[in-house]
C-alpha positions in Angstrom: 128.5 77.4 135.5 131.8 75.8 134.7 135.2 75.8 136.4 137.9 77.1 134.0 141.5 78.1 134.3 143.0 81.3 133.0 146.7 82.0 132.6 148.6 85.3 132.7 152.1 86.8 133.2 153.9 90.1 133.5 157.5 90.9 133.3 158.6 93.4 135.9 161.1 96.2 135.2 162.8 95.8 138.6 162.6 93.8 141.8 160.7 96.3 144.0 157.8 95.6 146.2 155.7 98.6 145.1 156.4 97.9 141.5 155.5 94.3 141.9 152.2 95.1 143.6 151.3 97.6 140.8 152.1 95.2 138.0 150.5 92.1 139.6 147.4 94.2 140.4 147.2 95.3 136.8 147.6 91.7 135.6 144.8 90.4 137.8 142.5 93.4 137.0 143.1 92.7 133.2 142.3 89.0 133.7 139.0 89.9 135.4 138.1 92.6 132.9 138.9 90.6 129.7 136.9 87.7 130.9 134.0 89.7 132.3 134.6 88.4 135.8 134.2 89.9 139.2 136.3 88.9 142.3 133.5 86.6 143.5 134.1 84.4 140.3 137.7 83.6 141.5 138.0 80.2 143.1 141.8 80.3 143.7 145.0 81.8 142.3 148.4 80.3 142.0 151.4 82.7 141.5 154.9 81.9 140.5 157.8 84.3 140.4 161.2 83.8 138.9 164.1 83.4 141.4 165.3 86.9 140.8 162.1 88.4 142.4 162.5 88.5 146.2 161.0 91.9 147.3 157.5 90.7 148.0 154.8 88.1 147.5 152.7 88.5 144.3 149.6 87.6 146.4 150.1 90.7 148.4 148.9 92.8 145.4 145.6 90.8 145.4 145.0 91.6 149.0 145.6 95.3 148.4 142.8 95.1 145.7 140.5 94.1 148.5 140.2 90.4 147.5 140.6 88.8 150.9 138.4 85.6 150.7 140.1 83.8 147.7 142.8 81.2 148.4 146.1 82.4 147.0 149.5 80.7 146.9 152.9 81.8 145.7 155.8 79.6 144.5 159.1 80.0 142.9 159.4 79.4 139.2 162.0 76.9 138.0 165.4 78.5 137.5 165.9 77.6 133.8 169.0 78.9 132.0 167.9 81.5 129.4 164.4 82.0 130.8 162.9 85.5 130.8 163.9 87.3 134.0 161.6 89.1 136.5 158.4 87.3 135.5 155.3 86.8 137.7 152.9 84.2 136.3 149.4 83.4 137.5 147.0 80.5 137.1 143.5 81.4 138.2 140.7 79.0 138.7 137.4 80.7 137.9 133.6 80.1 137.7 132.3 81.2 134.3 129.9 80.4 131.6 132.6 81.0 129.0 133.6 78.0 126.9 137.3 77.1 127.2 137.9 78.6 123.7 136.7 82.0 124.9 138.8 82.3 128.0 141.2 85.3 127.5 144.7 84.5 128.8 146.5 87.8 129.6 150.2 88.3 129.0 151.2 91.9 129.6 154.1 93.8 128.1 157.2 91.7 127.2 155.6 88.6 128.8 153.4 88.3 125.7 156.4 86.6 124.1 156.1 83.7 126.5 152.9 82.4 125.0 152.2 83.9 121.6 149.9 81.0 121.0 147.4 82.0 123.7 148.2 85.6 124.6 145.3 87.9 123.9 
């Protein structure tokens, strides 16, 4: 079993705690499903949120999914002029037998424009 990293992002429609939890939950669920993972395969997850998202911590969505024994951390994304607004990004470290080339990075909705080179 190897340790791999998987990326993902979602753009929120608005800065609202319930909406953030729904969208981040959908993002992490998609990462797990598209990579044939279960929560026990997660080693840790880093979240970043653009500075315009202040309503909640992205990690709170993961706890609502019942994932309580995985280290999570949230940070603020760099405030770069012209960057896409209201984006939550994740970097998950996973245990998997997938080769690097088979890891499915997940960019939902408008966030797919962020990484057209790796978005699945």
